Structure formats: C-alpha cells, structure tokens
C-alpha positions as CSV (number, residue, x, y, z in Angstrom):
1,M,129.1,122.0,135.1
2,T,132.3,122.1,132.9
3,P,135.3,124.2,133.7
4,Q,134.7,126.1,130.5
5,L,131.2,127.0,131.6
6,A,132.3,128.0,135.1
7,E,134.9,130.3,133.4
8,R,132.3,131.9,131.3
9,A,130.1,132.5,134.3
10,Q,133.0,134.1,136.1
11,A,133.5,136.5,133.2
12,W,129.8,137.4,133.1
13,L,129.7,138.1,136.9
14,I,133.1,139.9,137.2
15,L,131.4,143.2,137.6
16,F,129.8,142.1,140.9
17,R,133.3,141.5,142.4
18,D,133.7,145.3,142.3
19,A,130.6,145.7,144.4
20,V,132.1,143.3,147.1
21,E,135.3,145.4,147.0
22,R,133.4,148.7,147.5
23,I,131.4,147.2,150.4
24,G,134.7,146.1,152.0
25,A,136.1,149.6,151.6
26,A,133.1,151.1,153.2
27,L,133.4,148.8,156.2
28,D,137.2,149.3,156.4
29,L,137.8,145.6,155.6
30,T,140.9,144.2,153.9
31,F,140.0,141.0,152.2
32,D,142.4,138.0,152.2
33,D,140.5,136.6,149.2
34,I,137.4,137.3,147.1
35,E,136.2,133.9,146.0
36,F,134.0,133.2,143.0
37,F,131.2,130.6,143.2
38,C,128.4,129.5,140.9
39,E,125.9,126.7,140.0
40,Y,123.4,126.0,137.3
41,A,119.9,124.7,137.4
42,T,118.1,122.9,134.5
43,A,114.7,123.2,133.0
44,A,112.2,120.7,134.4
45,E,110.3,120.5,131.2
46,N,110.5,121.8,127.6
47,V,110.2,125.5,127.6
48,D,108.9,127.7,124.8
49,L,109.9,131.4,125.3
50,G,108.5,132.5,121.9
51,W,111.9,133.7,120.7
52,M,113.7,130.4,121.5
53,G,113.0,127.0,123.0
54,M,114.8,125.0,125.6
55,D,114.7,121.2,126.0
56,K,114.1,119.6,129.4
57,G,117.4,119.2,131.1
58,T,119.0,122.3,129.5
59,N,120.8,124.8,131.7
60,A,118.1,127.4,132.4
61,A,119.3,129.4,135.5
62,L,122.5,130.6,137.0
63,R,123.2,131.4,140.6
64,G,126.6,132.8,141.4
65,G,128.6,135.6,142.9
66,W,131.6,136.4,145.2
67,R,132.6,135.8,148.8
68,G,134.8,138.3,150.5
69,K,136.9,136.6,153.2
70,V,138.8,137.9,156.2
71,G,140.9,135.6,158.3
72,G,139.4,132.6,156.5
73,Q,135.9,133.7,157.4
74,T,133.3,134.8,154.8
75,V,132.1,138.3,155.8
76,V,130.5,139.5,152.6
77,I,128.5,137.5,150.1
78,L,127.0,138.9,146.9
79,T,124.7,136.5,145.0
80,V,123.1,137.0,141.6
81,V,120.4,134.8,140.1
82,W,119.6,134.9,136.3
83,Y,116.9,132.6,135.0
84,L,114.8,131.9,131.9
85,T,112.2,129.8,133.7
86,R,111.1,129.3,137.3
87,N,110.2,125.6,136.6
88,L,113.6,124.1,137.5
89,A,114.5,120.5,138.2
90,E,116.6,121.5,141.1
91,G,113.6,123.2,142.7
92,W,115.2,126.6,143.3
93,E,113.1,129.2,145.0
94,I,113.4,132.4,143.1
95,D,112.5,135.5,145.0
96,D,109.9,137.9,143.6
97,D,111.9,140.8,145.0
98,Q,114.7,142.0,142.8
99,Y,117.0,143.0,145.7
100,H,117.4,141.3,149.1
101,L,119.8,142.7,151.6
102,V,120.7,140.8,154.8
103,V,122.9,142.2,157.5
104,Q,123.8,139.8,160.3
105,G,124.6,141.7,163.5
106,E,122.9,143.2,166.6
107,P,120.3,143.9,165.5
108,S,120.2,142.0,162.2
109,I,118.5,143.6,159.2
110,D,116.5,141.9,156.4
111,T,115.5,144.3,153.7
112,R,113.8,143.6,150.4
113,M,113.1,145.9,147.4
114,R,110.7,145.1,144.6
115,L,110.6,147.1,141.4
116,I,107.1,147.7,140.0
117,P,107.0,147.9,136.2
118,E,104.6,150.2,134.4
119,P,101.7,148.4,132.6
120,H,103.1,149.3,129.2
121,W,106.6,147.9,129.9
122,K,107.9,145.2,127.6
123,N,111.0,143.1,128.0
124,H,113.7,145.6,127.2
125,D,112.1,148.3,129.3
126,W,113.7,146.4,132.3
127,D,117.0,147.6,131.0
128,I,116.1,151.0,132.6
129,M,117.3,149.4,135.9
130,T,120.7,148.9,134.5
131,A,120.8,152.4,132.8
132,L,119.7,154.5,135.8
133,P,122.8,154.3,137.9
134,A,125.0,155.2,135.0
135,V,122.7,158.0,133.8
136,S,122.3,159.4,137.3
137,A,126.1,159.5,137.8
138,V,126.7,161.6,134.6
139,P,126.8,165.0,136.6
140,Q,129.3,163.7,139.1
141,I,131.4,162.1,136.3
142,K,131.4,165.4,134.3
143,A,132.5,167.3,137.4
144,S,135.3,164.8,138.2
145,P,138.9,165.1,136.9
146,L,138.5,161.4,135.9
147,A,136.2,162.5,133.1
148,C,139.3,163.1,131.0
149,S,140.9,159.8,131.9
150,G,140.9,156.5,130.2
151,F,140.9,153.0,131.5
152,S,144.6,152.8,132.2
153,T,144.7,156.0,134.4
154,S,141.2,155.9,136.1
155,G,142.0,153.2,138.6
156,C,139.4,150.8,137.1
157,R,140.9,147.4,138.0
158,W,138.5,145.2,136.0
159,H,138.6,146.6,132.5
160,P,139.5,144.0,129.8
161,W,143.1,145.1,129.6
162,A,143.8,145.6,133.3
163,N,146.6,143.1,133.2
164,G,147.6,143.6,129.6
165,T,150.6,145.3,128.1
166,A,151.1,149.0,127.5
167,R,149.8,148.4,124.0
168,G,146.6,147.0,125.5
169,A,146.3,150.0,127.8
170,R,146.6,152.3,124.8
171,R,143.9,150.3,123.0
172,A,141.7,150.7,126.1
173,E,142.4,154.4,126.1
174,G,141.3,154.6,122.4
175,L,138.1,152.7,123.1
176,S,137.3,155.0,126.0
177,R,137.3,158.0,123.6
178,Q,135.1,156.3,121.0
179,A,131.4,157.2,120.9
180,P,129.2,154.4,122.3
181,S,127.4,152.2,119.8
182,S,123.8,152.9,119.3
183,R,123.1,149.3,119.0
184,A,121.5,148.0,122.2
185,P,122.8,144.5,123.3
186,A,120.3,141.8,122.7
187,T,119.2,140.3,126.0
188,N,116.1,138.6,127.2
189,R,117.1,137.7,130.7
190,K,114.6,138.1,133.4
191,P,115.4,140.8,136.0
192,A,118.3,139.7,138.1
193,R,117.7,138.8,141.7
194,T,120.5,140.0,144.0
195,V,121.2,138.9,147.5
196,L,123.8,140.5,149.6
197,R,124.8,139.1,153.0
198,L,127.2,140.8,155.5
199,A,128.3,138.6,158.4
200,A,128.4,140.0,161.9
201,A,132.1,140.1,161.8
202,S,132.1,142.7,159.1
203,L,130.3,145.2,161.4
204,R,133.0,145.1,164.1
C-alpha cells in the first residue's frame, strides 16, 4: 500500500473518527490519540461486476478505521470493511452481519445486527441505510438553534475547511446555505460491515 493510497483511505474514513469521539464523550473518556489504520486485500481471481471488471491482484477490499487511546492503551476500536468481492487472496472473512458490536467487560457483550433487504431492492436501495439517520434527525435539527448555523459556527470539527482560513470558513458557510444537489453519488459498494470494540478499561 502506497502512502498516497493510505492518505486517500484516511480521507474516505474520516467520518468514522467522529463516531469514536462521540463514544469517548459518552464514556467520559479523554483520548490521548485517535489513530488511523487500514489495509487492503486483493482479488483472488478476475472479477466481472457487470459494470466494471477487476483483474486478479487488484485491490478489491478495504479494512480500516480508528483506535481511541487512553494512557497508551486502545480502549475504543471502530473498524469498517468495504469490499467488491468476497474472493480475496488474503482470505479475509467478511461478516454477513452489517453491524457487529463487542463490549469487553464484566460481563462482555457480543451483539450483531443484520439488515434484511426487501425482495425488490436493487443496488442503490442499500443507500437507505445511509439516509435514514439523517432523515430521522430532521425534526431535531429543525428544532435546534444550530439549524441556522453554518460549518464555522456549528462546532463541526471535520468539515473540509475546519483548519482553513476565514475565507475558507465563509466559503463553507455559503455552501451550507446552498440547496443540495439532486444528483445522487454513484456508488456500487457492497454494504459496509462495521465492527466496534470497547475495551474493558473504557467501562471503568
């Protein structure tokens, strides 16, 4: 994996860092560091997806996420797996359950959640999983004073101009007031598999 590819993966997965921060806040943890990690797996054979093909040896899956650390110990791990084929040269085992939550403590908890698609669903109908949290939050957002705020005043740390100049902040403000595009992003990724692990220390 090249440094450039690792940098791109970190940009793709930056939104999951926010989830680690929120878990830390809920558990009253102050992280010393939130560390990014990722790895790729390659196709074990030529793959024809219908809309594109991948040669054997091509990167075909990504596994990465963030580790929240306290006192040098990892206490929260969030892992995401995106894949285009299960037949991987590295032999990864890809969970059939979309979400897998593990809490290590006394007692420990191992919870899985599998989303069951409707028979008529096609590829992009899986996007409903991404849309539901945002749509369900609309009443709360409307009732919140932050509904009138833009990126620079809402406390959102990870917007594209979070570390930019005032000019960048104004640009973000302008974009926050623009109507969203009706063009849906083109994606054919399989549903993401997410694993979240909380070490026992995080519960003390």
